[in-house]
MMTF fields as JSON, N, C-alpha, C and O atoms, coordinates in Angstrom:
{
  "mmtfVersion": "1.0.0",
  "mmtfProducer": "UNKNOWN",
  "numBonds": 279,
  "numAtoms": 280,
  "numGroups": 70,
  "numChains": 1,
  "numModels": 1,
  "chainsPerModel": [1],
  "groupsPerChain": [70],
  "chainIdList": ["A"],
  "bondAtomList": [4, 2, 8, 6, 12, 10, 16, 14, 20, 18, 24, 22, 28, 26, 32, 30, 36, 34, 40, 38, 44, 42, 48, 46, 52, 50, 56, 54, 60, 58, 64, 62, 68, 66, 72, 70, 76, 74, 80, 78, 84, 82, 88, 86, 92, 90, 96, 94, 100, 98, 104, 102, 108, 106, 112, 110, 116, 114, 120, 118, 124, 122, 128, 126, 132, 130, 136, 134, 140, 138, 144, 142, 148, 146, 152, 150, 156, 154, 160, 158, 164, 162, 168, 166, 172, 170, 176, 174, 180, 178, 184, 182, 188, 186, 192, 190, 196, 194, 200, 198, 204, 202, 208, 206, 212, 210, 216, 214, 220, 218, 224, 222, 228, 226, 232, 230, 236, 234, 240, 238, 244, 242, 248, 246, 252, 250, 256, 254, 260, 258, 264, 262, 268, 266, 272, 270, 276, 274],
  "bondOrderList": [1, 1, 1, 1, 1, 1, 1, 1, 1, 1, 1, 1, 1, 1, 1, 1, 1, 1, 1, 1, 1, 1, 1, 1, 1, 1, 1, 1, 1, 1, 1, 1, 1, 1, 1, 1, 1, 1, 1, 1, 1, 1, 1, 1, 1, 1, 1, 1, 1, 1, 1, 1, 1, 1, 1, 1, 1, 1, 1, 1, 1, 1, 1, 1, 1, 1, 1, 1, 1],
  "groupList": [{"groupName": "GLN", "atomNameList": ["N", "CA", "C", "O"], "elementList": ["N", "C", "C", "O"], "formalChargeList": [0, 0, 0, 0], "bondAtomList": [1, 0, 2, 1, 3, 2], "bondOrderList": [1, 1, 2], "singleLetterCode": "Q", "chemCompType": "L-PEPTIDE LINKING"}, {"groupName": "ALA", "atomNameList": ["N", "CA", "C", "O"], "elementList": ["N", "C", "C", "O"], "formalChargeList": [0, 0, 0, 0], "bondAtomList": [1, 0, 2, 1, 3, 2], "bondOrderList": [1, 1, 2], "singleLetterCode": "A", "chemCompType": "L-PEPTIDE LINKING"}, {"groupName": "PRO", "atomNameList": ["N", "CA", "C", "O"], "elementList": ["N", "C", "C", "O"], "formalChargeList": [0, 0, 0, 0], "bondAtomList": [1, 0, 2, 1, 3, 2], "bondOrderList": [1, 1, 2], "singleLetterCode": "P", "chemCompType": "L-PEPTIDE LINKING"}, {"groupName": "ASP", "atomNameList": ["N", "CA", "C", "O"], "elementList": ["N", "C", "C", "O"], "formalChargeList": [0, 0, 0, 0], "bondAtomList": [1, 0, 2, 1, 3, 2], "bondOrderList": [1, 1, 2], "singleLetterCode": "D", "chemCompType": "L-PEPTIDE LINKING"}, {"groupName": "GLY", "atomNameList": ["N", "CA", "C", "O"], "elementList": ["N", "C", "C", "O"], "formalChargeList": [0, 0, 0, 0], "bondAtomList": [1, 0, 2, 1, 3, 2], "bondOrderList": [1, 1, 2], "singleLetterCode": "G", "chemCompType": "PEPTIDE LINKING"}, {"groupName": "ILE", "atomNameList": ["N", "CA", "C", "O"], "elementList": ["N", "C", "C", "O"], "formalChargeList": [0, 0, 0, 0], "bondAtomList": [1, 0, 2, 1, 3, 2], "bondOrderList": [1, 1, 2], "singleLetterCode": "I", "chemCompType": "L-PEPTIDE LINKING"}, {"groupName": "ARG", "atomNameList": ["N", "CA", "C", "O"], "elementList": ["N", "C", "C", "O"], "formalChargeList": [0, 0, 0, 0], "bondAtomList": [1, 0, 2, 1, 3, 2], "bondOrderList": [1, 1, 2], "singleLetterCode": "R", "chemCompType": "L-PEPTIDE LINKING"}, {"groupName": "TRP", "atomNameList": ["N", "CA", "C", "O"], "elementList": ["N", "C", "C", "O"], "formalChargeList": [0, 0, 0, 0], "bondAtomList": [1, 0, 2, 1, 3, 2], "bondOrderList": [1, 1, 2], "singleLetterCode": "W", "chemCompType": "L-PEPTIDE LINKING"}, {"groupName": "VAL", "atomNameList": ["N", "CA", "C", "O"], "elementList": ["N", "C", "C", "O"], "formalChargeList": [0, 0, 0, 0], "bondAtomList": [1, 0, 2, 1, 3, 2], "bondOrderList": [1, 1, 2], "singleLetterCode": "V", "chemCompType": "L-PEPTIDE LINKING"}, {"groupName": "GLU", "atomNameList": ["N", "CA", "C", "O"], "elementList": ["N", "C", "C", "O"], "formalChargeList": [0, 0, 0, 0], "bondAtomList": [1, 0, 2, 1, 3, 2], "bondOrderList": [1, 1, 2], "singleLetterCode": "E", "chemCompType": "L-PEPTIDE LINKING"}, {"groupName": "LEU", "atomNameList": ["N", "CA", "C", "O"], "elementList": ["N", "C", "C", "O"], "formalChargeList": [0, 0, 0, 0], "bondAtomList": [1, 0, 2, 1, 3, 2], "bondOrderList": [1, 1, 2], "singleLetterCode": "L", "chemCompType": "L-PEPTIDE LINKING"}, {"groupName": "SER", "atomNameList": ["N", "CA", "C", "O"], "elementList": ["N", "C", "C", "O"], "formalChargeList": [0, 0, 0, 0], "bondAtomList": [1, 0, 2, 1, 3, 2], "bondOrderList": [1, 1, 2], "singleLetterCode": "S", "chemCompType": "L-PEPTIDE LINKING"}, {"groupName": "THR", "atomNameList": ["N", "CA", "C", "O"], "elementList": ["N", "C", "C", "O"], "formalChargeList": [0, 0, 0, 0], "bondAtomList": [1, 0, 2, 1, 3, 2], "bondOrderList": [1, 1, 2], "singleLetterCode": "T", "chemCompType": "L-PEPTIDE LINKING"}, {"groupName": "HIS", "atomNameList": ["N", "CA", "C", "O"], "elementList": ["N", "C", "C", "O"], "formalChargeList": [0, 0, 0, 0], "bondAtomList": [1, 0, 2, 1, 3, 2], "bondOrderList": [1, 1, 2], "singleLetterCode": "H", "chemCompType": "L-PEPTIDE LINKING"}, {"groupName": "LYS", "atomNameList": ["N", "CA", "C", "O"], "elementList": ["N", "C", "C", "O"], "formalChargeList": [0, 0, 0, 0], "bondAtomList": [1, 0, 2, 1, 3, 2], "bondOrderList": [1, 1, 2], "singleLetterCode": "K", "chemCompType": "L-PEPTIDE LINKING"}, {"groupName": "ASN", "atomNameList": ["N", "CA", "C", "O"], "elementList": ["N", "C", "C", "O"], "formalChargeList": [0, 0, 0, 0], "bondAtomList": [1, 0, 2, 1, 3, 2], "bondOrderList": [1, 1, 2], "singleLetterCode": "N", "chemCompType": "L-PEPTIDE LINKING"}, {"groupName": "MET", "atomNameList": ["N", "CA", "C", "O"], "elementList": ["N", "C", "C", "O"], "formalChargeList": [0, 0, 0, 0], "bondAtomList": [1, 0, 2, 1, 3, 2], "bondOrderList": [1, 1, 2], "singleLetterCode": "M", "chemCompType": "L-PEPTIDE LINKING"}, {"groupName": "PHE", "atomNameList": ["N", "CA", "C", "O"], "elementList": ["N", "C", "C", "O"], "formalChargeList": [0, 0, 0, 0], "bondAtomList": [1, 0, 2, 1, 3, 2], "bondOrderList": [1, 1, 2], "singleLetterCode": "F", "chemCompType": "L-PEPTIDE LINKING"}],
  "groupTypeList": [0, 1, 2, 3, 3, 0, 4, 0, 5, 0, 6, 7, 1, 8, 9, 7, 1, 1, 1, 4, 0, 10, 11, 4, 5, 12, 13, 3, 12, 10, 14, 2, 4, 3, 13, 8, 5, 5, 12, 4, 15, 2, 4, 6, 12, 1, 9, 3, 13, 6, 10, 6, 16, 6, 11, 5, 10, 6, 2, 14, 3, 4, 17, 14, 7, 11, 4, 3, 17, 0],
  "groupIdList": [1, 2, 3, 4, 5, 6, 7, 8, 9, 10, 11, 12, 13, 14, 15, 16, 17, 18, 19, 20, 21, 22, 23, 24, 25, 26, 27, 28, 29, 30, 31, 32, 33, 34, 35, 36, 37, 38, 39, 40, 41, 42, 43, 44, 45, 46, 47, 48, 49, 50, 51, 52, 53, 54, 55, 56, 57, 58, 59, 60, 61, 62, 63, 64, 65, 66, 67, 68, 69, 70],
  "secStructList": [7, 3, 3, 7, 1, 1, 7, 7, 3, 3, 7, 7, 3, 3, 7, 7, 7, 7, 6, 6, 6, 7, 6, 6, 7, 7, 1, 1, 1, 7, 7, 6, 6, 7, 7, 7, 5, 7, 7, 1, 3, 3, 7, 1, 7, 1, 6, 6, 7, 3, 3, 3, 7, 7, 7, 3, 3, 3, 6, 6, 6, 6, 3, 3, 3, 7, 7, 7, 7, 7],
  "xCoordList": [0.576, 0.098, 0.924, 2.074, -0.011, 1.415, 0.372, -0.621, 0.566, -0.316, -0.493, 0.551, -1.477, -1.489, -0.775, 0.392, -1.076, -1.031, -1.975, -1.641, -3.196, -3.546, -4.026, -4.792, -3.425, -2.913, -3.707, -3.528, -4.514, -5.402, -4.732, -3.688, -5.217, -4.46, -4.187, -5.117, -3.079, -3.74, -2.725, -1.547, -3.57, -2.954, -2.425, -3.061, -0.899, -0.725, 0.196, 0.683, 0.1, 0.102, 2.139, 2.377, 2.802, 4.056, 4.389, 4.085, 4.915, 5.735, 7.541, 8.336, 7.754, 9.007, 9.855, 9.356, 10.895, 12.194, 11.31, 10.223, 12.145, 12.096, 12.75, 13.65, 11.917, 13.122, 14.293, 14.569, 15.148, 15.945, 17.0, 18.173, 16.662, 16.903, 16.905, 17.497, 16.422, 16.326, 16.996, 16.38, 18.188, 18.622, 18.589, 18.293, 18.92, 18.778, 17.53, 17.378, 17.036, 15.222, 14.868, 15.34, 13.753, 13.059, 11.605, 11.23, 10.368, 9.376, 9.421, 8.487, 10.773, 11.165, 11.81, 12.135, 11.835, 12.575, 11.758, 12.158, 11.018, 9.667, 8.456, 7.405, 8.616, 6.97, 6.128, 6.457, 4.54, 3.135, 3.994, 4.539, 3.748, 3.803, 5.323, 5.647, 6.198, 7.707, 7.566, 6.946, 8.657, 8.012, 9.259, 10.365, 8.856, 9.469, 9.611, 8.63, 10.598, 10.731, 11.137, 12.19, 9.811, 9.778, 10.199, 9.281, 11.389, 11.201, 10.93, 11.101, 10.616, 10.469, 9.434, 9.269, 8.975, 8.659, 6.841, 6.219, 6.038, 4.84, 4.331, 4.863, 3.309, 2.167, 2.422, 3.278, 1.503, 0.796, -0.477, -0.702, -1.587, -2.584, -2.155, -2.096, -2.046, -1.7, -3.59, -3.858, -3.963, -5.298, -5.369, -5.771, -4.574, -4.374, -2.988, -2.674, -2.562, -2.14, -0.807, -0.588, -0.026, 0.658, 2.037, 2.126, 2.897, 4.722, 5.518, 5.697, 6.138, 7.564, 8.555, 9.213, 8.902, 10.02, 11.486, 11.808, 12.287, 13.734, 14.521, 15.751, 14.01, 14.948, 13.447, 12.256, 14.517, 13.751, 14.099, 15.071, 13.677, 15.081, 14.297, 13.097, 14.872, 14.075, 14.967, 16.144, 14.799, 14.913, 15.913, 16.904, 15.046, 15.021, 16.176, 17.09, 16.728, 17.872, 18.979, 20.127, 18.487, 19.451, 19.235, 20.218, 18.376, 18.356, 18.417, 18.415, 18.483, 18.234, 18.163, 18.709, 17.73, 17.446, 16.972, 16.093, 17.867, 17.579, 18.121, 19.068, 17.349, 17.684, 16.401, 15.363, 16.795, 17.044, 15.507, 15.417, 14.343, 13.953, 14.256, 14.19, 14.585, 15.309, 13.961, 14.343],
  "yCoordList": [-1.597, -0.199, 1.262, 1.48, 2.242, 3.782, 4.574, 4.433, 6.018, 7.012, 7.849, 8.008, 8.269, 8.702, 10.209, 10.088, 11.484, 12.876, 13.181, 13.779, 12.651, 12.992, 12.571, 12.98, 11.869, 11.096, 9.427, 8.511, 9.533, 8.567, 7.152, 6.961, 6.482, 4.688, 3.589, 2.908, 3.611, 2.497, 1.411, 1.478, 0.266, -1.413, -1.383, -0.831, -1.962, -1.785, -3.978, -4.689, -4.225, -5.793, -5.961, -5.811, -6.185, -5.981, -7.176, -8.257, -7.021, -8.469, -8.744, -8.359, -9.577, -9.581, -10.721, -10.825, -11.293, -12.09, -13.086, -13.254, -13.845, -14.786, -15.994, -15.67, -17.087, -17.866, -18.777, -19.743, -18.094, -18.569, -17.284, -17.633, -15.487, -14.973, -14.383, -13.303, -14.716, -14.701, -15.198, -15.801, -15.106, -15.986, -15.175, -13.983, -15.977, -16.104, -14.898, -13.914, -15.448, -14.61, -16.104, -17.117, -16.142, -16.7, -16.412, -15.365, -17.461, -17.171, -16.172, -15.424, -16.241, -14.976, -13.633, -12.641, -14.092, -12.698, -11.376, -10.939, -10.95, -10.163, -10.244, -10.763, -9.869, -9.964, -8.752, -7.643, -9.608, -8.661, -7.378, -7.679, -6.241, -4.725, -3.931, -2.817, -5.056, -4.47, -3.582, -3.778, -1.94, -0.359, -1.185, -1.529, -1.319, -1.675, -0.595, -0.465, -0.066, 0.768, 0.239, -0.309, 0.576, -0.519, 0.259, 1.039, 0.453, 1.523, 0.111, -0.973, 0.254, -0.924, 0.242, 1.462, -0.722, -0.487, 0.115, -0.671, 0.971, 0.587, -0.064, -0.118, -0.424, -1.553, -0.551, 0.213, -0.167, -0.106, 1.038, 2.092, 0.128, 1.385, 2.176, 1.667, 2.83, 3.395, 2.93, 2.264, 3.177, 2.977, 1.702, 1.654, 0.397, -0.849, -1.148, -2.26, -0.203, -0.466, -1.653, -1.99, -2.12, -2.777, -1.904, -0.723, -2.678, -2.938, -3.632, -4.394, -3.739, -4.846, -4.375, -3.414, -5.174, -4.209, -4.972, -6.149, -3.816, -4.288, -3.542, -3.526, -3.142, -2.977, -3.072, -2.76, -3.766, -3.274, -2.841, -3.461, -1.976, -1.907, -1.968, -1.71, -2.229, -2.532, -1.446, -1.802, -0.223, 0.523, 0.586, 1.231, -0.497, -0.476, -1.041, -0.243, -2.652, -2.927, -2.987, -3.407, -2.549, -1.958, -3.695, -4.105, -4.144, -5.254, -4.518, -3.294, -5.103, -4.764, -5.602, -6.66, -5.614, -6.474, -5.621, -4.762, -6.067, -5.884, -6.78, -7.217, -6.614, -7.677, -7.034, -6.42, -7.332, -7.549, -8.506, -9.525, -8.151, -9.093, -9.763, -9.156, -11.108, -11.547, -11.59, -11.946],
  "zCoordList": [-0.092, 0.125, -0.072, 0.309, -0.799, -1.518, -1.422, -2.136, -0.008, -0.682, -2.176, -2.809, -2.635, -3.794, -3.837, -3.465, -4.147, -4.461, -3.203, -2.18, -3.498, -2.503, -1.012, -0.14, -1.164, 0.515, 0.609, 1.412, -0.445, -0.212, -0.329, -0.954, 0.128, 0.365, -1.27, -1.702, -1.825, -2.767, -2.592, -2.24, -2.966, -3.068, -4.007, -4.904, -4.423, -5.268, -5.626, -4.747, -6.718, -6.632, -7.627, -8.826, -6.868, -7.292, -7.759, -7.255, -8.568, -9.65, -9.762, -10.62, -8.499, -8.084, -9.505, -10.625, -9.164, -10.468, -10.427, -9.874, -11.273, -11.866, -9.839, -9.064, -9.755, -8.418, -8.503, -7.793, -9.875, -9.498, -9.761, -9.889, -9.882, -9.204, -8.064, -8.084, -6.984, -5.945, -5.013, -4.135, -4.952, -4.555, -2.997, -2.911, -1.875, -0.363, 0.04, 0.765, -0.632, -0.573, 0.016, -0.501, 1.457, 1.797, 1.902, 1.376, 2.729, 3.031, 4.192, 4.48, 4.928, 5.941, 5.731, 6.384, 4.497, 4.209, 4.821, 5.9, 4.394, 4.662, 5.405, 5.031, 6.133, 7.451, 6.86, 6.439, 7.04, 6.47, 8.031, 9.092, 7.49, 8.234, 8.089, 8.5, 7.266, 7.412, 6.279, 5.234, 6.877, 5.602, 4.662, 5.077, 3.677, 2.675, 1.176, 0.444, 0.947, -0.348, -1.579, -1.904, -2.395, -3.908, -5.046, -5.298, -6.05, -7.36, -8.024, -7.466, -8.922, -10.715, -11.681, -11.662, -12.359, -13.412, -13.502, -12.788, -13.983, -13.293, -14.814, -15.922, -14.383, -15.932, -16.544, -16.098, -18.179, -19.093, -18.763, -19.359, -17.012, -17.152, -15.451, -14.331, -15.671, -13.825, -13.153, -12.153, -13.532, -12.664, -11.497, -10.335, -12.725, -12.428, -11.036, -10.612, -10.718, -9.973, -9.377, -8.214, -10.745, -11.066, -11.287, -11.625, -11.045, -10.639, -10.779, -9.829, -11.589, -12.007, -11.251, -11.651, -9.645, -8.719, -9.249, -9.083, -9.978, -9.483, -8.275, -8.253, -7.625, -6.331, -4.944, -4.976, -3.706, -2.629, -1.454, -1.021, -0.71, 0.67, 2.034, 2.134, 2.761, 3.814, 4.86, 4.811, 5.802, 5.842, 7.138, 7.482, 7.68, 9.539, 9.32, 9.527, 8.805, 9.03, 7.678, 7.815, 6.509, 5.85, 4.608, 3.99, 4.539, 3.404, 2.34, 2.471, 1.085, 0.332, -0.669, -0.356, -1.758, -3.182, -4.203, -4.134, -5.43, -6.309, -8.705, -9.359, -8.769, -9.954, -11.262, -11.012, -12.262, -13.827, -14.037, -13.352, -14.978, -15.395, -16.933, -18.002, -16.738, -17.847, -19.459, -20.574]
}
């Protein structure tokens, strides 16, 4: 979830890389409620709130992941 320009909360669907590119990521890496900063490429239709993730950062401990889709 992220606020839009008017401060309204929007729910986003985020697509990660293929399993082979997620080296070191486990089902315990991220927990519900973790504050993360995600960068990526938006979907073609802005109203769909979809993002193809390029990087993720969890500020509380400095966890980072970045990768490209092949």
